[in-house]
ZALUMTOR-863839 format. One record per residue: x, y, z of N, C-alpha, C, O in turn; residue number from 0. Coordinates in steps of 0.1 Angstrom, whole numbers. Each point is the difference from the previous one (the first is absolute). Example, Ala and Ser with C-alpha at 12.3 -4.5 7.8 and 13.67 -1.06 7.14 Angstrom:
2
REC  nu  nv  nw  cau  cav  caw  cu  cv  cw  ou  ov  ow  k
REC  132  -57  78  -9  12  0  9  12  0  10  0  7  0
REC  -14  11  -14  9  11  0  -8  11  8  5  11  1  1
REM end
This chain:
364
REC  nu  nv  nw  cau  cav  caw  cu  cv  cw  ou  ov  ow  k
REC  1149  839  992  -11  3  9  -14  -4  -5  -9  -3  8  0
REC  8  2  -21  -13  -3  -6  -4  -14  4  8  -9  0  1
REC  -21  7  3  -5  -12  4  -12  -4  -8  -10  7  -1  2
REC  11  -18  -6  -12  -5  -8  -6  -10  10  5  -12  1  3
REC  -16  15  5  -6  -9  10  -11  -8  -6  -7  4  -9  4
REC  6  -16  14  -10  -10  -5  -14  5  2  -9  -2  -8  5
REC  8  9  20  -14  5  3  -4  11  -10  -12  0  -4  6
REC  21  9  1  -4  10  -10  -3  -6  -14  -9  4  -6  7
REC  18  -13  2  -2  -7  -13  -13  -7  0  -8  1  -10  8
REC  4  -8  20  -13  -7  0  -11  10  0  -10  -3  -7  9
REC  11  14  14  -11  10  0  -2  6  -13  -12  2  -5  10
REC  23  1  -2  -1  6  -14  -6  -10  -10  -7  3  -9  11
REC  11  -16  11  -6  -10  -9  -15  -2  2  -7  -3  -10  12
REC  3  6  22  -15  -1  2  -7  12  -5  -12  0  -1  13
REC  19  11  -1  -6  13  -5  5  2  -14  11  5  -2  14
REC  -20  -8  -8  4  1  -14  4  14  -4  -6  10  5  15
REC  16  -9  -13  5  13  -5  -10  8  -7  0  12  0  16
REC  -10  -19  -6  -11  7  -7  -8  9  9  -7  9  -4  17
REC  8  -11  18  -7  8  9  6  14  1  -7  9  5  18
REC  19  -7  -10  6  13  0  -4  8  -12  0  -5  -11  19
REC  -2  18  13  -5  9  -11  12  1  -10  12  0  4  20
REC  -16  2  -17  11  2  -10  0  15  -5  9  3  -8  21
REC  -17  5  14  0  14  -2  -3  7  13  -11  0  5  22
REC  21  6  1  -1  7  13  5  14  -1  11  3  -6  23
REC  -18  6  11  4  14  2  5  1  14  -7  -3  10  24
REC  19  9  -8  6  2  13  3  15  0  8  5  -8  25
REC  -13  2  18  2  14  2  9  3  11  -2  -4  12  26
REC  13  11  -14  10  4  10  -5  15  3  4  9  -7  27
REC  -11  -8  18  -5  13  4  10  6  10  -1  -2  13  28
REC  12  9  -18  11  5  8  -3  13  6  -11  6  -2  29
REC  20  -1  10  -1  13  7  -1  12  -9  -6  10  4  30
REC  12  -11  -16  0  12  -9  -8  -2  -13  0  9  -8  31
REC  -5  -21  6  -7  -3  -12  -4  -15  -1  5  -8  8  32
REC  -14  5  -17  -5  -14  -2  4  -5  -14  -1  8  -9  33
REC  5  -20  9  3  -6  -13  -8  -13  -2  1  -9  9  34
REC  -8  7  -20  -8  -12  -3  8  -9  -9  4  5  -11  35
REC  -2  -17  14  7  -10  -8  -10  -10  -5  -8  -6  8  36
REC  7  4  -21  -9  -10  -6  8  -12  -5  7  1  -9  37
REC  -8  -12  17  8  -12  -3  -8  -10  -7  -11  -4  4  38
REC  16  -1  -15  -5  -12  -7  10  -11  1  12  2  -2  39
REC  -16  -14  7  9  -10  3  -7  -14  -1  -12  -1  0  40
REC  21  -9  -1  -5  -14  0  9  -9  7  11  4  4  41
REC  -15  -16  -1  9  -10  7  4  -11  -10  -8  -5  -7  42
REC  21  1  8  6  -11  -7  3  -11  11  6  4  10  43
REC  -9  -16  -13  3  -11  10  14  -1  3  4  -4  11  44
REC  5  7  -21  14  -2  2  7  11  8  12  -1  3  45
REC  -19  11  1  5  11  7  -1  -1  15  2  10  8  46
REC  -6  -22  -3  0  -3  14  -9  10  8  3  4  11  47
REC  -14  -1  -17  -10  8  7  1  15  -2  -9  8  5  48
REC  19  -3  -12  2  14  -2  -7  4  -13  0  -8  -10  49
REC  -6  20  9  -7  4  -12  10  5  -11  11  4  3  50
REC  -16  -3  -15  7  7  -11  -8  13  -2  -12  -1  -3  51
REC  19  12  4  -6  13  -3  0  2  -15  10  2  -6  52
REC  -22  -1  0  -1  1  -14  1  15  -4  6  4  -10  53
REC  -12  5  18  1  14  -3  -4  8  13  -7  -5  9  54
REC  12  17  -9  -4  9  11  0  14  -5  7  4  -9  55
REC  -16  4  15  -1  14  -4  -3  8  13  -5  -5  9  56
REC  8  18  -10  -2  8  13  -5  14  -4  2  5  -10  57
REC  -10  0  20  -5  14  -1  3  6  14  -2  -6  10  58
REC  6  19  -10  3  7  12  -7  13  1  -2  7  -10  59
REC  -3  -4  22  -6  13  4  8  5  11  4  -7  9  60
REC  -3  20  -8  8  7  11  -9  2  12  -13  1  -2  61
REC  19  0  13  -8  2  12  -3  -13  8  -5  -9  -6  62
REC  9  9  19  -3  -12  7  -15  -1  3  -7  10  2  63
REC  2  -23  -1  -14  -2  2  -4  5  14  -12  4  1  64
REC  21  -3  8  -3  5  13  -4  15  0  -6  5  10  65
REC  10  2  -20  -3  14  -1  -12  3  -9  -3  12  -2  66
REC  -3  -22  -4  -11  2  -9  -14  2  8  -3  -9  8  67
REC  -4  19  -10  -12  3  7  -11  -9  -6  1  -5  -11  68
REC  -12  3  18  -11  -8  -5  -6  6  -12  -5  -8  -9  69
REC  5  21  7  -6  6  -12  9  -2  -12  -4  1  -11  70
REC  17  -3  13  10  -1  -11  3  -15  -3  7  -3  -10  71
REC  -12  -6  18  3  -14  -1  -4  -6  -14  8  -7  -6  72
REC  -20  10  1  -4  -5  -12  9  4  -12  4  -8  -8  73
REC  0  21  8  8  5  -11  14  -7  1  6  -3  -10  74
REC  -1  2  22  13  -6  2  1  -15  -5  9  -4  -7  75
REC  -19  -4  11  -1  -14  -4  -3  -1  -14  5  -10  -7  76
REC  -14  18  1  -3  0  -14  13  2  -8  2  -7  -10  77
REC  6  16  14  13  2  -7  9  -12  1  7  -4  -10  78
REC  -6  -2  22  8  -11  3  -4  -12  -9  9  -7  -5  79
REC  -22  5  4  -5  -12  -7  -3  3  -15  -6  -9  -7  80
REC  10  20  2  -4  4  -13  4  -9  -11  -7  -2  -10  81
REC  19  -5  11  5  -8  -11  -4  -15  2  5  -8  -8  82
REC  -13  5  18  -4  -14  2  -10  -4  -10  -11  7  -1  83
REC  13  -18  -6  -10  -5  -10  -4  -14  5  8  -7  6  84
REC  -20  3  -10  -4  -13  3  -4  -1  15  -2  10  7  85
REC  1  -23  -2  -5  -2  13  11  -9  8  0  -12  -2  86
REC  8  19  10  10  -8  7  -6  -10  10  -11  3  6  87
REC  17  -14  -4  -5  -9  10  2  4  14  -8  -3  9  88
REC  20  10  -6  3  4  13  6  14  0  7  4  -9  89
REC  -11  4  20  5  13  1  5  2  15  -8  -2  9  90
REC  21  4  -8  6  2  14  4  15  1  10  4  -7  91
REC  -17  4  15  3  14  2  7  1  14  -6  0  10  92
REC  20  0  -11  7  0  13  8  13  2  8  4  -8  93
REC  -12  3  19  7  12  3  11  -3  10  0  -10  7  94
REC  10  20  -6  12  -3  8  2  11  10  -9  3  8  95
REC  21  3  -7  4  8  11  -9  13  2  -2  4  12  96
REC  -2  2  -23  -8  12  2  -13  -3  8  -4  8  8  97
REC  -2  -19  -11  -12  -4  7  3  -5  15  -8  1  9  98
REC  20  -6  -7  4  -4  13  1  12  10  -1  -2  12  99
REC  4  13  -18  3  12  8  -13  7  5  0  8  9  100
REC  -12  -11  -15  -12  7  4  -7  -9  11  4  -11  2  101
REC  -15  17  3  -7  -7  11  -7  -12  -5  -4  -1  -12  102
REC  2  -9  20  -7  -12  -4  -14  2  -5  -4  -6  -10  103
REC  -4  15  17  -14  3  -6  0  6  -14  -8  -4  -8  104
REC  18  13  6  1  6  -13  4  -10  -10  -5  0  -12  105
REC  15  -8  15  5  -11  -9  -12  -10  -3  -1  -3  -12  106
REC  -6  -1  22  -11  -9  -3  -11  6  -9  -5  -7  -9  107
REC  2  20  11  -10  6  -8  5  2  -14  -8  -3  -10  108
REC  20  6  8  6  1  -14  0  -13  -7  -4  -1  -12  109
REC  8  -10  19  1  -13  -6  -14  -5  -4  -2  -6  -10  110
REC  -8  9  19  -14  -4  -3  -5  7  -12  -7  -6  -9  111
REC  10  19  8  -5  8  -12  6  -5  -13  -6  -1  -10  112
REC  19  -2  11  7  -5  -12  -5  -14  -4  -3  -2  -12  113
REC  0  -7  21  -5  -13  -3  -14  1  -6  -3  -7  -10  114
REC  -5  16  15  -14  2  -5  1  5  -15  -8  -5  -8  115
REC  17  14  6  2  5  -14  4  -11  -10  -6  -1  -10  116
REC  15  -7  14  6  -10  -9  -11  -11  -2  -2  -4  -11  117
REC  -5  0  22  -10  -11  -2  -12  5  -8  -6  -8  -7  118
REC  3  20  7  -11  6  -8  4  -1  -15  -9  -3  -8  119
REC  21  6  5  4  0  -14  5  -14  -6  0  -2  -12  120
REC  5  -6  21  4  -14  -4  -6  -10  9  6  -7  8  121
REC  -19  5  -10  -8  -9  9  4  -15  -1  -2  -7  9  122
REC  9  3  -20  3  -14  -1  14  -3  6  4  -11  1  123
REC  3  22  3  14  -2  5  0  -4  15  -9  5  7  124
REC  19  -12  -3  3  -2  14  8  12  4  11  2  -5  125
REC  -16  5  15  7  13  4  5  -1  14  -7  -4  9  126
REC  19  9  -8  7  1  13  5  14  2  9  4  -8  127
REC  -13  3  18  5  13  3  5  1  14  -8  -3  9  128
REC  21  6  -7  5  1  14  13  7  0  6  3  -11  129
REC  -2  1  23  13  7  2  9  -11  5  -2  -6  11  130
REC  13  3  -19  9  -11  4  10  5  9  4  12  0  131
REC  2  -21  8  10  4  9  13  2  -7  2  -5  -11  132
REC  8  12  17  13  2  -6  7  -14  -2  7  -2  -9  133
REC  -9  -7  19  6  -13  -1  -5  -7  -12  8  -7  -7  134
REC  -21  7  4  -5  -6  -12  5  6  -12  3  -6  -10  135
REC  -3  20  10  5  7  -12  15  -5  -3  3  -2  -12  136
REC  5  1  22  14  -4  -2  0  -14  -5  8  -3  -9  137
REC  -16  -6  14  0  -14  -5  -5  -1  -14  6  -8  -8  138
REC  -16  16  4  -4  0  -14  11  5  -9  2  -6  -11  139
REC  6  16  15  11  5  -8  10  -10  -2  6  -2  -11  140
REC  -3  -5  22  10  -11  -1  -4  -11  -9  8  -5  -8  141
REC  -21  1  8  -5  -10  -9  1  5  -14  5  -8  -9  142
REC  -8  20  6  0  5  -14  14  0  -5  2  -4  -11  143
REC  8  9  19  14  1  -5  5  -14  -3  7  -2  -10  144
REC  -9  -8  19  6  -13  -1  -8  -9  -10  5  -10  -4  145
REC  -17  14  1  -8  -6  -11  6  5  -13  3  -8  -9  146
REC  -1  21  7  5  5  -12  15  -4  -3  3  -2  -12  147
REC  5  0  22  14  -5  -3  1  -15  -1  11  -5  -3  148
REC  -22  -2  5  0  -14  -2  4  -9  12  0  -12  -1  149
REC  3  19  12  5  -8  11  -11  -9  6  3  -11  5  150
REC  -15  16  -5  -11  -8  6  -2  -13  -7  -1  -11  5  151
REC  0  12  -18  -3  -11  -9  12  -10  0  -2  -12  -1  152
REC  14  17  0  12  -8  -1  5  -5  14  9  -8  0  153
REC  -15  13  10  4  -4  14  14  3  3  7  -7  7  154
REC  -2  19  -13  13  4  2  1  11  12  -11  3  5  155
REC  23  2  -3  1  10  11  -8  12  -3  1  6  -11  156
REC  -9  -1  21  -8  12  -2  8  12  5  10  -1  6  157
REC  -15  13  -10  6  13  4  -10  7  9  -12  -1  -2  158
REC  17  9  11  -8  8  8  -4  12  -8  4  3  -11  159
REC  -14  5  17  -5  12  -7  -2  11  10  -5  -2  11  160
REC  8  14  -15  -2  12  8  -8  10  -8  3  3  -12  161
REC  -14  2  18  -9  9  -7  -1  13  8  -2  -1  12  162
REC  3  12  -18  -1  13  6  -11  8  -6  3  6  -11  163
REC  -14  -6  17  -11  8  -5  -1  14  6  10  5  6  164
REC  -22  1  -8  -1  13  5  -3  1  15  5  9  7  165
REC  -12  -19  -1  -4  0  14  6  -11  8  1  1  12  166
REC  4  -11  -18  6  -11  7  12  -6  -8  1  2  -12  167
REC  6  -10  19  11  -8  -6  -1  -14  5  -3  -3  11  168
REC  7  -7  -20  -1  -14  3  13  -7  -4  7  4  -9  169
REC  -3  -14  17  11  -9  -4  -4  -14  3  -6  -3  11  170
REC  8  -6  -21  -5  -13  1  11  -10  -6  6  3  -10  171
REC  -3  -14  17  9  -9  -4  -3  -14  5  -8  -1  10  172
REC  13  -9  -16  -4  -14  4  8  -3  13  13  0  -1  173
REC  -20  -4  11  7  -3  13  -10  -7  9  -12  4  2  174
REC  16  -15  3  -9  -8  9  4  3  15  11  -3  4  175
REC  -20  10  2  2  4  14  -13  1  8  -11  -2  -6  176
REC  12  6  19  -12  0  8  -10  10  -5  -12  -1  3  177
REC  16  12  -10  -9  10  -4  -3  0  -15  -5  9  -6  178
REC  9  -20  0  -2  -2  -15  -15  -2  -3  -7  -5  8  179
REC  4  9  -20  -14  -3  -5  1  -11  -11  10  0  -7  180
REC  -21  -8  7  0  -10  -10  -8  5  -12  -11  5  1  181
REC  17  -7  -13  -7  5  -12  0  -12  -10  10  -6  -3  182
REC  -22  2  -1  -2  -11  -10  -2  6  -14  -8  9  -2  183
REC  16  -15  -7  -1  4  -14  3  -11  -9  10  -8  3  184
REC  -18  6  -13  3  -12  -8  -2  -13  8  -9  0  8  185
REC  18  -9  -9  0  -12  9  10  1  11  5  -10  5  186
REC  -2  22  -1  11  2  10  -5  8  12  -10  7  -1  187
REC  18  -8  11  -2  8  12  14  7  3  10  -6  0  188
REC  -11  19  3  12  8  3  -1  7  14  -11  4  4  189
REC  22  -4  3  1  7  13  7  13  -3  11  1  -4  190
REC  -18  10  7  5  13  -3  1  9  12  -9  0  9  191
REC  20  8  -8  1  11  9  -5  12  -8  7  4  -9  192
REC  -18  2  13  -6  12  -7  -3  10  11  -9  -2  8  193
REC  16  14  -9  -2  10  9  -3  13  -7  6  4  -10  194
REC  -16  4  16  -4  12  -6  1  11  11  -3  -2  11  195
REC  7  14  -16  0  12  10  -8  11  -6  3  7  -9  196
REC  -15  -5  16  -9  10  -4  5  14  5  4  1  11  197
REC  -4  9  -20  5  12  3  15  2  -4  5  11  1  198
REC  1  -21  -6  14  0  -5  1  0  -15  11  -1  -6  199
REC  -23  3  -1  1  2  -14  7  13  -4  2  8  9  200
REC  2  -7  -21  8  12  -4  -7  13  2  6  10  5  201
REC  -19  -9  -8  -7  13  2  -2  3  14  2  11  5  202
REC  -6  -21  3  -2  2  14  12  4  7  0  9  9  203
REC  11  -16  -12  13  3  7  5  14  -4  4  8  8  204
REC  -5  -5  -21  5  13  -5  -7  12  7  6  10  4  205
REC  -19  -12  -2  -8  10  6  5  4  14  -3  11  5  206
REC  10  -20  2  5  3  13  13  8  1  5  4  10  207
REC  1  -3  -22  14  6  -1  0  12  -10  11  4  -4  208
REC  -22  2  1  0  10  -10  7  13  3  5  7  -8  209
REC  -3  -5  21  8  12  5  14  -4  5  6  8  8  210
REC  -1  -19  -11  13  -5  4  10  4  -11  0  -7  -11  211
REC  8  17  12  9  4  -11  10  -11  -4  5  0  -11  212
REC  -2  -9  20  10  -11  -3  -6  -9  -11  8  -6  -8  213
REC  -21  5  6  -6  -9  -9  -4  5  -13  -6  -7  -8  214
REC  11  19  4  -4  6  -12  13  6  -7  9  4  7  215
REC  -9  -3  -20  12  5  -7  4  14  4  -9  8  5  216
REC  21  -4  -7  5  13  3  -8  11  -8  -1  -1  -12  217
REC  -4  10  20  -7  11  -6  -15  -2  -2  -7  9  -4  218
REC  2  -21  7  -15  -2  -1  -7  7  11  4  -2  12  219
REC  -15  9  -15  -7  8  10  -10  -9  7  -9  -6  -6  220
REC  10  4  19  -9  -8  8  -13  8  3  0  12  -1  221
REC  -10  -19  5  -13  7  3  2  11  11  -7  9  0  222
REC  17  -11  9  2  10  11  9  11  -5  3  9  8  223
REC  1  -9  -20  9  11  -6  14  -3  1  8  7  -6  224
REC  -3  -17  14  14  -4  0  4  -6  -13  -8  -4  -8  225
REC  21  3  6  5  -6  -12  6  -13  3  7  -2  11  226
REC  -8  -8  -20  6  -13  2  15  1  -1  5  9  -7  227
REC  2  -18  15  14  1  0  6  -13  -5  12  -2  0  228
REC  -21  -8  -4  5  -12  -6  9  -9  9  9  -6  -5  229
REC  -12  6  18  8  -7  9  -5  -15  2  -7  -3  9  230
REC  11  -5  -19  -5  -14  -1  2  -7  14  -9  -7  4  231
REC  21  8  2  3  -7  12  -10  5  11  -4  -8  9  232
REC  1  21  -8  -9  5  10  -14  -5  -2  -7  -3  9  233
REC  3  1  -22  -13  -5  -3  -1  -15  4  -10  -4  5  234
REC  21  -3  -7  1  -14  5  -3  -1  15  -8  -8  4  235
REC  15  16  3  -2  0  15  -14  4  4  -5  -7  10  236
REC  -1  16  -16  -13  5  4  -11  -11  -4  -9  -3  8  237
REC  10  -3  -20  -9  -10  -4  1  -13  7  -9  -7  2  238
REC  21  5  4  3  -12  7  -9  0  13  -4  -11  5  239
REC  1  22  0  -9  1  12  -14  -5  -3  -6  -7  8  240
REC  1  11  -20  -13  -5  -4  1  -15  -2  -9  -8  4  241
REC  19  3  -11  1  -14  -3  2  -9  12  -6  -11  1  242
REC  15  15  8  3  -8  12  -9  3  12  -6  -10  5  243
REC  6  22  -1  -7  3  13  -15  -1  -2  -7  -5  9  244
REC  1  10  -20  -14  0  -2  -5  -13  -5  -10  -6  6  245
REC  17  0  -16  -6  -12  -6  8  -13  4  -5  -11  -3  246
REC  17  12  9  7  -12  5  3  -10  -11  -1  -12  1  247
REC  6  18  -13  2  -9  -12  10  -11  3  -1  -11  -4  248
REC  12  15  10  11  -9  2  -4  -12  8  3  -12  -3  249
REC  -11  14  14  -4  -11  9  -11  -9  -7  -1  -12  3  250
REC  -6  18  -13  -11  -8  -6  5  -7  -13  -6  -10  -3  251
REC  16  16  -3  4  -6  -13  15  -3  0  5  -11  -4  252
REC  3  21  8  14  -1  -2  7  -11  7  10  -6  -5  253
REC  -15  2  17  6  -11  7  -2  -14  -6  7  -9  4  254
REC  -15  8  -14  -2  -13  -7  3  1  -15  -5  -8  -8  255
REC  12  19  4  3  2  -14  8  -12  -6  11  -2  6  256
REC  -15  -5  -16  7  -11  -5  11  4  -11  -1  12  -5  257
REC  10  -20  2  9  2  -11  -9  -4  -13  -2  -12  -3  258
REC  -2  22  -4  -10  -2  -11  0  12  -9  3  11  4  259
REC  -6  -14  -17  -2  11  -9  -14  6  1  -10  -7  3  260
REC  9  20  -7  -13  7  1  -3  8  -12  9  6  -6  261
REC  -22  -6  2  -5  10  -9  -4  12  8  -6  -2  11  262
REC  8  14  -16  -5  12  6  -9  7  -10  5  3  -11  263
REC  -17  0  15  -10  5  -10  -6  13  5  3  5  11  264
REC  -11  1  -20  -7  13  3  9  11  3  9  3  -8  265
REC  -10  3  20  9  11  4  15  -3  -1  7  9  -4  266
REC  -3  -21  8  14  -3  -1  5  0  -15  10  6  -3  267
REC  -19  -11  -6  4  0  -14  1  14  -6  10  2  -7  268
REC  -19  6  10  0  14  -6  11  8  5  6  8  -7  269
REC  -3  -9  20  12  8  5  13  -5  -6  8  8  -3  270
REC  -6  -21  2  12  -6  -6  1  5  -14  11  4  -4  271
REC  -22  -3  -4  1  4  -13  4  15  -1  8  4  -9  272
REC  -13  4  18  3  15  0  15  2  3  6  9  -5  273
REC  -1  -18  14  14  1  4  10  -7  -10  11  -2  3  274
REC  -17  -4  -14  8  -7  -9  6  -13  6  12  -3  -3  275
REC  -19  -4  11  5  -11  7  -7  -13  -5  2  -11  7  276
REC  -8  11  -18  -8  -11  -5  9  -12  -2  -4  -12  4  277
REC  16  13  -9  8  -11  -4  11  -4  11  6  -10  -1  278
REC  -4  19  10  11  -2  10  -4  3  14  7  6  8  279
REC  -19  -10  -4  -6  3  13  7  -8  11  2  -12  -1  280
REC  2  19  11  5  -6  12  -3  10  11  -2  12  -3  281
REC  2  -16  16  -3  9  10  11  11  1  -3  12  3  282
REC  15  -16  -5  11  9  0  -1  11  -11  2  12  2  283
REC  -6  -17  -14  -2  9  -11  -12  10  2  0  11  -4  284
REC  -10  -16  11  -12  8  3  5  12  9  -5  11  -3  285
REC  14  -13  12  5  11  8  8  9  -8  -1  12  2  286
REC  10  -17  -10  9  8  -8  -8  9  -10  2  12  0  287
REC  -12  -18  -7  -8  8  -10  -10  9  7  -3  11  -5  288
REC  -2  -15  17  -9  8  8  7  13  4  -6  10  0  289
REC  18  -12  5  8  12  5  3  10  -12  -1  12  1  290
REC  4  -18  -12  2  8  -12  -12  8  -4  1  12  -3  291
REC  -13  -19  3  -12  7  -4  -3  11  10  -4  11  -4  292
REC  5  -14  17  -4  9  10  9  13  0  -5  11  2  293
REC  17  -13  -6  9  12  -1  -1  8  -13  7  10  -2  294
REC  -15  -15  -7  -2  7  -12  -8  13  3  -9  0  8  295
REC  12  11  -15  -7  12  1  -14  -1  -6  -2  -6  -10  296
REC  -8  11  17  -14  -1  -4  -2  5  -14  -8  -6  -8  297
REC  14  18  5  -2  6  -13  6  -9  -11  -6  -2  -11  298
REC  17  -5  14  6  -9  -10  -8  -12  -2  0  -6  -11  299
REC  -7  2  22  -9  -12  -2  -12  4  -8  -4  -8  -9  300
REC  -2  19  11  -12  3  -7  2  4  -14  -9  -1  -9  301
REC  21  6  5  2  3  -14  7  -11  -8  2  1  -11  302
REC  0  -12  18  5  -12  -6  15  -1  -1  5  -10  -5  303
REC  2  21  8  15  0  -1  7  -9  9  12  -3  -2  304
REC  -18  -2  13  6  -9  10  0  -14  -5  7  -9  6  305
REC  -14  6  -17  1  -13  -6  -11  -10  5  1  -12  -2  306
REC  -11  17  9  -11  -8  4  -13  3  -7  -2  11  -5  307
REC  -7  -21  4  -12  2  -7  -9  10  7  -1  -1  12  308
REC  -4  11  -19  -8  10  6  -15  -4  0  -5  -3  -10  309
REC  -1  2  22  -14  -4  1  -6  6  13  7  7  7  310
REC  -20  -9  -5  -7  6  11  5  -4  14  -3  6  10  311
REC  10  -18  -10  4  -5  13  15  2  3  5  -6  9  312
REC  1  15  -17  14  3  1  4  3  15  11  -4  4  313
REC  -19  12  2  4  5  14  0  -11  10  6  1  11  314
REC  -12  -13  -14  -1  -11  10  12  -9  0  1  -8  10  315
REC  7  8  -20  10  -11  -1  11  0  10  6  -10  3  316
REC  -2  22  2  10  1  10  -6  -8  13  7  -8  6  317
REC  -19  12  -2  -6  -7  11  -2  -15  -3  4  -8  8  318
REC  -9  5  -20  -2  -14  -3  13  -8  1  -1  -11  6  319
REC  12  16  -11  12  -8  0  5  -2  15  4  -11  3  320
REC  -5  21  5  5  -1  14  -10  -9  8  5  -9  7  321
REC  -18  10  -10  -9  -8  7  1  -15  -3  0  -8  8  322
REC  1  6  -21  2  -14  -5  13  -6  5  0  -12  4  323
REC  10  19  -4  13  -5  5  -1  -4  14  5  -10  4  324
REC  -11  19  4  -2  -3  15  -9  -12  2  3  -8  8  325
REC  -13  7  -16  -9  -11  2  7  -13  -3  -2  -10  7  326
REC  9  9  -18  7  -12  -4  11  -4  9  1  -11  4  327
REC  8  21  -1  12  -4  7  -2  0  15  6  -9  7  328
REC  -14  18  -1  -1  0  15  -13  -7  4  0  -6  11  329
REC  -11  7  -19  -12  -7  4  0  -14  -3  -1  -9  8  330
REC  2  6  -21  0  -14  -5  13  -7  3  1  -13  -1  331
REC  10  20  4  13  -6  2  6  -7  -12  7  -10  1  332
REC  -10  15  -13  5  -6  -12  15  5  -2  4  10  4  333
REC  3  -19  -11  14  4  -4  2  -4  -14  -7  -9  -6  334
REC  17  16  -1  3  -4  -13  5  -14  -2  0  -6  -10  335
REC  7  1  21  5  -13  0  -10  -11  0  1  -11  -5  336
REC  -12  14  12  -11  -10  3  -12  1  -9  -7  -10  -2  337
REC  5  22  -3  -13  2  -7  2  8  -13  3  12  0  338
REC  -5  -19  -11  0  7  -13  -13  5  -3  -10  -7  1  339
REC  9  20  -3  -13  7  -2  -1  5  -14  8  7  -5  340
REC  -19  -10  -1  -3  3  -14  -12  9  -1  -11  -5  1  341
REC  13  18  -4  -12  9  -2  -7  -5  -13  6  -1  -11  342
REC  -18  -3  13  -7  -7  -11  -14  5  -2  -8  3  9  343
REC  4  -1  -22  -14  3  -3  -6  -11  -8  -12  -3  2  344
REC  19  -4  -10  -5  -11  -8  9  -12  1  12  1  2  345
REC  -18  -13  -3  7  -13  -1  -5  -7  -12  -12  -2  -2  346
REC  21  -1  -7  -4  -7  -13  -11  9  -7  -10  -5  -5  347
REC  13  18  5  -9  10  -7  -14  1  6  -9  5  -7  348
REC  7  -10  19  -13  2  6  2  8  13  9  -3  8  349
REC  -17  13  -6  1  8  12  -3  -8  12  -9  -8  1  350
REC  17  11  10  -3  -6  13  -11  7  6  1  12  2  351
REC  -12  -19  1  -11  6  8  -5  -10  10  -2  -12  -4  352
REC  -1  16  16  -5  -9  10  -14  -6  -5  -5  -9  6  353
REC  -1  16  -15  -13  -4  -5  -1  -14  -6  -10  -6  -1  354
REC  22  1  -3  1  -14  -4  -3  -10  11  -4  -11  -2  355
REC  7  16  14  -1  -9  12  -14  -6  2  0  -12  2  356
REC  -11  19  -3  -13  -6  1  -3  -11  -10  -8  -9  2  357
REC  14  11  -14  -1  -11  -10  8  -13  4  -5  -11  -1  358
REC  17  14  7  8  -12  3  -3  -6  14  2  -12  2  359
REC  -9  20  6  -4  -6  13  -13  6  4  -1  9  8  360
REC  -10  -14  -14  -13  6  2  -6  -1  15  -8  8  3  361
REC  14  -17  5  -5  -1  13  8  7  11  -4  0  12  362
REC  14  7  -16  8  7  10  -7  12  6  5  7  8  363
REM end
């Protein structure tokens, strides 16, 4: 599907690689926190327009930028930029689903304040501050994953990617169709199907089912005082209404699902790890292990005797498993026969982050 077009090649030849910054800060301002990535990179002529990442570092602060008041903004950004040294050539502060959920006037005001703060402290840098669409976020993640696995540079078969954040979820794969978007990277042009669902992130979805006993382990006390009954199948049916009737996932994605391998990152990765599915993930296994977790007694889960890692998110994994199973099998229409899914955090020892996307495709 990849197309190396003469027009793109000519355009890139006319635009020297030296025009691209070799030190760029990219900030992922997500719904529950912001992470700053400091990328040092250079270009080699033999890499067909793709950069070589020399080093990267990251700093994280908790709390979504959409919830930071004007009086707290300076302290928030000061903490986020605390480890930055020198003068970066470019700074891209890109917010995602948390900022998409607030009103446009509030979003514009926050972005303007952030840009003013950054430009005051880094006057020599080219600064871009914006809230990116879910479609763009998905395309950036796809670029990052297929850059790290070498598929872009070697022009080999690419893999799709699924991202499950706190407020939205994205699925992106290479496909040429009427609703595809064109992404230019290196000396290549790619046609991608990239779809995002705002409100279907793990935190947003969970919040709608907190009093559903089917979605929580046996004995877990719900906010309304009822106890969870670990009814995985019942949770599947209930979450399916959100996935299908509210968001129409099958009609938007499932009907065009290709026979292709996928990386699953963020919420998908952490749930698989909790259910011990890292090495043998399949949709069928997700259901089996999800039912097992849901039927575990809450006391045995919290004291560790059930065999699962004890952490602050323990109560969410019954819901997470059922929700993800429903999204993959009924929404995306994936099957174990057609889609090998790999819960992934790193490729070649490098973390997958969509923040590589603006480096790989600065004009997207």
